[in-house]
C-alpha positions as CSV (number, residue, x, y, z in Angstrom):
1,X,184.4,215.2,-131.3
2,X,181.1,216.2,-132.8
3,X,179.2,215.1,-129.7
4,X,181.6,217.1,-127.4
5,X,181.4,220.1,-129.6
6,X,177.6,220.1,-129.6
7,X,176.3,222.6,-127.1
8,X,174.5,221.0,-124.2
9,X,171.0,222.2,-123.4
10,X,168.9,221.5,-120.3
11,X,165.7,222.2,-122.1
12,X,164.5,220.2,-125.2
13,X,166.0,220.9,-128.6
14,X,165.4,223.9,-130.7
15,X,162.5,222.4,-132.7
16,X,160.5,221.3,-129.7
17,X,161.2,224.5,-127.8
18,X,160.3,226.7,-130.8
19,X,157.1,224.7,-131.4
20,X,155.9,225.0,-127.8
21,X,156.8,228.8,-127.7
22,X,154.9,229.5,-130.9
23,X,151.9,227.4,-129.7
24,X,151.8,229.3,-126.4
25,X,152.1,232.7,-128.1
26,X,149.4,231.8,-130.6
27,X,147.1,230.6,-127.9
28,X,147.6,233.5,-125.5
29,X,148.2,236.4,-127.9
30,X,147.4,235.7,-131.6
31,X,144.1,233.9,-131.1
32,X,142.4,236.6,-129.1
33,X,143.7,239.3,-131.5
34,X,142.6,237.3,-134.5
35,X,139.1,236.9,-132.9
36,X,139.0,240.6,-132.4
37,X,139.8,241.4,-136.0
38,X,137.4,238.8,-137.3
39,X,134.6,240.1,-135.1
40,X,135.1,243.7,-136.3
41,X,135.1,242.5,-139.9
42,X,131.4,241.7,-139.5
43,X,130.6,245.4,-139.6
44,X,131.8,246.0,-143.2
45,X,134.1,248.8,-144.3
46,X,131.4,251.5,-144.4
47,X,130.0,251.1,-140.9
48,X,133.5,250.4,-139.6
49,X,134.9,253.6,-140.9
50,X,131.8,255.5,-139.7
51,X,132.3,254.2,-136.2
52,X,136.1,254.9,-135.9
53,X,135.9,258.3,-137.6
54,X,133.2,259.7,-135.3
55,X,134.5,262.9,-133.7
56,X,134.2,261.5,-130.2
57,X,136.2,258.4,-131.1
58,X,138.9,260.3,-132.9
59,X,139.3,262.8,-130.0
60,X,139.6,259.9,-127.5
61,X,142.2,258.1,-129.6
62,X,144.2,261.3,-130.0
63,X,144.0,261.9,-126.2
64,X,145.0,258.3,-125.3
65,X,148.0,258.1,-127.6
66,X,149.1,261.7,-127.1
67,X,149.1,261.5,-123.3
68,X,150.7,258.1,-123.4
69,X,153.5,259.4,-125.7
70,X,154.0,262.5,-123.4
71,X,154.1,260.3,-120.3
72,X,156.6,257.9,-121.9
73,X,158.8,260.9,-122.9
74,X,158.8,262.3,-119.4
75,X,159.5,258.9,-117.9
76,X,162.4,258.4,-120.4
77,X,164.1,261.4,-118.7
78,X,163.0,261.0,-115.1
79,X,163.2,257.2,-115.2
80,X,166.8,257.4,-116.3
81,X,167.5,259.9,-113.5
82,X,165.9,257.7,-110.9
83,X,167.8,254.6,-112.1
84,X,171.1,256.6,-112.1
85,X,170.6,257.7,-108.5
86,X,169.8,254.2,-107.4
87,X,172.8,252.8,-109.1
88,X,175.5,255.4,-108.5
89,X,174.8,256.8,-105.1
90,X,174.5,255.5,-101.5
91,X,172.1,257.3,-99.2
92,X,169.9,256.6,-96.2
93,X,166.6,255.0,-97.2
94,X,167.9,253.8,-100.5
95,X,166.2,250.4,-100.2
96,X,162.9,252.1,-99.4
97,X,163.2,254.3,-102.5
98,X,164.1,251.2,-104.6
99,X,161.1,249.4,-103.3
100,X,158.9,252.5,-103.9
101,X,159.7,252.3,-107.6
102,X,157.8,249.0,-107.8
103,X,154.7,250.3,-106.0
104,X,152.8,251.0,-109.2
105,X,153.2,247.3,-110.1
106,X,151.6,246.1,-106.9
107,X,149.0,248.9,-106.3
108,X,145.6,248.4,-107.9
109,X,145.2,251.0,-110.6
110,X,141.8,252.1,-109.3
111,X,143.4,252.9,-105.9
112,X,146.1,254.9,-107.7
113,X,143.4,256.9,-109.6
114,X,141.5,257.6,-106.4
115,X,144.7,258.7,-104.6
116,X,145.7,261.0,-107.4
117,X,142.2,262.5,-107.6
118,X,142.2,263.1,-103.9
119,X,145.5,265.0,-104.2
120,X,144.8,267.0,-107.4
121,X,141.1,267.7,-107.2
122,X,140.1,271.4,-106.8
123,X,139.6,270.7,-103.1
124,X,142.5,268.2,-102.8
125,X,145.7,268.5,-100.9
126,X,147.6,270.1,-103.7
127,X,144.7,271.1,-106.0
128,X,143.4,273.6,-103.5
129,X,146.6,275.6,-103.9
130,X,147.0,275.1,-107.7
131,X,143.4,276.1,-108.5
132,X,143.8,279.8,-107.4
133,X,146.9,279.9,-109.7
134,X,144.8,278.8,-112.7
135,X,146.5,275.4,-112.7
136,X,143.7,272.8,-113.0
137,X,145.1,269.2,-112.9
138,X,142.2,266.8,-112.1
139,X,139.5,266.3,-114.7
140,X,141.8,267.6,-117.5
141,X,144.3,266.0,-119.9
142,X,147.1,267.1,-117.5
143,X,145.7,264.8,-114.8
144,X,145.7,261.9,-117.3
145,X,149.4,262.5,-118.0
146,X,150.2,262.5,-114.3
147,X,148.3,259.2,-113.8
148,X,150.1,257.6,-116.8
149,X,153.5,258.8,-115.5
150,X,152.7,257.1,-112.2
151,X,151.8,253.7,-113.7
152,X,154.5,253.5,-116.3
153,X,157.6,254.9,-114.5
154,X,158.8,251.4,-113.2
155,X,159.2,250.1,-116.8
156,X,161.9,252.6,-117.6
157,X,163.7,252.4,-114.2
158,X,163.8,248.6,-114.1
159,X,164.9,248.4,-117.7
160,X,167.8,250.9,-117.5
161,X,168.9,250.0,-113.9
162,X,170.6,246.7,-114.8
163,X,172.4,248.2,-117.7
164,X,173.8,251.0,-115.5
165,X,174.9,248.4,-113.0
166,X,176.8,246.5,-115.6
167,X,178.4,249.5,-117.1
168,X,182.1,249.4,-116.5
169,X,183.5,252.4,-114.5
170,X,186.9,252.0,-116.3
171,X,185.4,253.4,-119.4
172,X,184.4,256.6,-117.7
173,X,187.8,256.8,-116.0
174,X,189.6,256.3,-119.3
175,X,187.5,259.0,-120.9
176,X,188.4,261.3,-118.0
177,X,192.1,260.6,-118.5
178,X,191.7,261.5,-122.1
179,X,190.4,264.9,-121.1
180,X,186.7,264.4,-121.6
181,X,184.3,266.5,-119.5
182,X,181.2,265.2,-117.8
183,X,178.9,266.1,-120.8
184,X,181.2,264.3,-123.2
185,X,181.4,261.2,-121.0
186,X,177.7,261.1,-120.8
187,X,177.2,261.7,-124.5
188,X,179.9,259.4,-125.8
189,X,180.1,256.6,-123.2
190,X,177.1,256.4,-121.0
191,X,174.2,257.4,-123.3
192,X,175.1,255.0,-126.2
193,X,175.4,252.1,-123.8
194,X,172.1,252.7,-122.2
195,X,170.1,253.9,-125.3
196,X,168.8,250.4,-126.3
197,X,167.5,249.7,-122.8
198,X,166.1,253.2,-122.5
199,X,164.2,252.8,-125.7
200,X,162.9,249.4,-124.6
201,X,161.7,250.8,-121.3
202,X,160.1,253.8,-122.9
203,X,158.3,251.6,-125.4
204,X,157.0,249.4,-122.6
205,X,155.9,252.5,-120.7
206,X,154.1,253.8,-123.8
207,X,152.4,250.5,-124.3
208,X,151.3,250.3,-120.7
209,X,150.0,253.9,-120.7
210,X,148.1,253.5,-124.0
211,X,145.6,250.9,-122.6
212,X,145.5,252.2,-119.0
213,X,142.0,252.5,-117.6
214,X,141.8,252.1,-113.8
215,X,144.0,255.0,-112.7
216,X,142.8,257.3,-115.4
217,X,139.1,256.9,-115.2
218,X,138.8,258.8,-111.9
219,X,141.1,261.7,-112.5
220,X,140.1,262.2,-116.2
221,X,136.6,263.6,-115.6
222,X,135.5,261.7,-118.8
223,X,134.3,264.9,-120.5
224,X,133.5,264.0,-124.2
225,X,136.0,265.6,-126.7
226,X,138.1,266.9,-123.8
227,X,139.2,264.2,-121.3
228,X,137.6,261.0,-122.5
229,X,140.0,258.2,-123.3
230,X,139.6,255.5,-125.9
231,X,139.3,252.5,-123.4
232,X,136.3,254.3,-121.9
233,X,134.7,254.6,-125.3
234,X,135.1,250.8,-125.7
235,X,133.6,250.2,-122.2
236,X,130.7,252.5,-123.0
237,X,129.9,250.7,-126.3
238,X,130.0,247.3,-124.5
239,X,127.6,248.6,-121.9
240,X,125.3,249.7,-124.7
241,X,125.6,246.2,-126.2
242,X,127.4,247.6,-129.3
243,X,129.9,244.8,-129.5
244,X,130.8,245.4,-133.1
245,X,131.5,249.1,-132.4
246,X,133.6,248.3,-129.4
247,X,135.7,245.8,-131.4
248,X,136.1,248.4,-134.2
249,X,137.6,250.9,-131.8
250,X,139.7,248.2,-130.2
251,X,141.1,247.2,-133.6
252,X,142.1,250.7,-134.4
253,X,143.9,250.9,-131.0
254,X,145.6,247.6,-131.7
255,X,146.8,248.7,-135.1
256,X,148.1,252.1,-133.9
257,X,149.8,250.5,-130.9
258,X,151.4,247.8,-132.9
259,X,152.7,250.3,-135.5
260,X,154.3,252.5,-132.9
261,X,155.9,249.6,-131.1
262,X,157.1,248.1,-134.4
263,X,158.7,251.4,-135.4
264,X,160.4,251.7,-131.9
265,X,161.7,248.1,-132.2
266,X,163.1,248.9,-135.6
267,X,164.8,252.0,-134.3
268,X,166.2,250.1,-131.4
269,X,167.5,247.4,-133.7
270,X,169.1,250.0,-135.9
271,X,170.6,251.8,-133.0
272,X,172.0,248.6,-131.5
273,X,173.5,247.5,-134.8
274,X,175.0,250.9,-135.4
275,X,176.5,250.9,-131.9
276,X,177.9,247.4,-132.4
277,X,179.6,248.3,-135.6
278,X,181.5,251.1,-134.0
């Protein structure tokens, strides 16, 4: 009876699987991060703080995390809308649009940056019409936000889309029979069910946008204290053989990114638990 009640697993037991998983994560993730932190510790607290508190570094960190947060927020809304259209409607060219969502995954980021710069530069396809209106996109933080929206949109769409596909239509029909309008159905039925996935996709989009370099470097303009991102600061220090300074900035980015993602994961866990208790 005990043997029959025991759950069968194709893979090795829990202990072996857990051991291999921790070993692999430690080798691929923890070891490089630990090496980064240990390398930056060679600076000492005084030089470390002097490096990361320089006005140019602070401005680049604010720009990187600010534009990444704004891009993730925009993709949170528009990504949900794109996923909704792909799941709920049938229209000519739907498969093409669905494949188009994954294009930022396959397209080299440098190519995306060149394409966006060609479009939004002052003499570009759209930039030449925006410039007379006083709307400058390329070589400004606005251009950075557009580039980050481009590269991080698929994370939200592909995370929310399966949840919408699995959402039972009977729940919406029951809410309609009870007299709920469209806004109430969305707020009470659809949104709570998709919120954990939406938060996960937005967190992944934020993480992707924070460290983006290839698509941003061309459209940003790289003007110090204006449109210079933190990854460029790291690259510049490496080119100047300032390895300790580069690792110091990288550690600050690591700590800030981990803190934001940890807070989002806690919020997601709290939201899922609260939704499960109802």
